[in-house]
N, C-alpha and C positions, 0 to 999 in steps of 0.2 A: 436557802433563806432568801422567799419573796419579800423585795422594796417596793411597799406601797406608795403609791402618788397619785394626789389628787389633780382631777383636771377643770382648769377653769372653763369658764366660759365666758364668750365674750359676748357683750351690747347686743351686736347682731344674732347672734345663738340665741342670745335670752326674749328678743322680743320675735324670731320667729318662729312659729309653733307649727307642729304639724297637724291641728287644727285645721276644721273647714276656713277659708277665706273667708274676710269678712268684705270683701270688693263685691257691687253688686255686677250681675252678667248684663255683659252689654246688648244693649236692643239689636233687633236680627238687623241688616241691611237696607237700606231702601233702594226700591227698584231705579237705575237712573235712565229715564226714556232716550236720553240723547248714548248712550255707551249700545254697542253694534253686538246683536247678541248669533248673529250665523258665524260661520268659521271664517276664519281671515284665508286668502285664496294666497299662494307662495306665488313669491312674481316668478317669475319666468326668468332664468339667469342663461345668459349666450355665452358658451363654453369655448374658447378658442379666441383669434382675432376678428375680430369686426374687418367684415367682406365688404366692398362697393356693393350695388346690386349689378348683375351681367348688362354689359353692353349688346346696344340693340341692334338685332341682324340688321346686318349686309342687306343695304337697299340696291337689286339689280342694278347694275350700271353705274353704280355709286365707289368710291375705295372704301376697304375699311377702314373704320378708325384705328388712329395710332394708339400703341399703347402708352398706356402713363410712363413718365420720367420719374424716376427716383434718384432724389438728389439727396448728397447727404450734408451734415452742415458745414458751412463755411472753415478752409480750417483758419488757427490763429493766426498766422503770418500773409494768410491771402488777401487782397485786396479788391476793394467793390467793385462788381463787374471782371474779373478775371478770372480768366478758366483756364485750371488743373488740367491737362492732358494726364491719364497713366496708359502706359502702353501694355 
């Protein structure tokens, strides 16, 4: 024996009808002269570490430039101007 049910509609469902929309269409967009139309170039992305430019070639009669000294940050217990030597 089938049970009959009445389906109630909410106020929102009653207002929205499947008919045509009453909203007017939006006007076409206005061309802005300040907007660039040419394609945007992608910036060049460097991959890997940033390297310093190569050292200038040694001049005859002059010693070659000394290699750069890489220093670690000071230890928490290190005093100013104290050099800790590691064997």
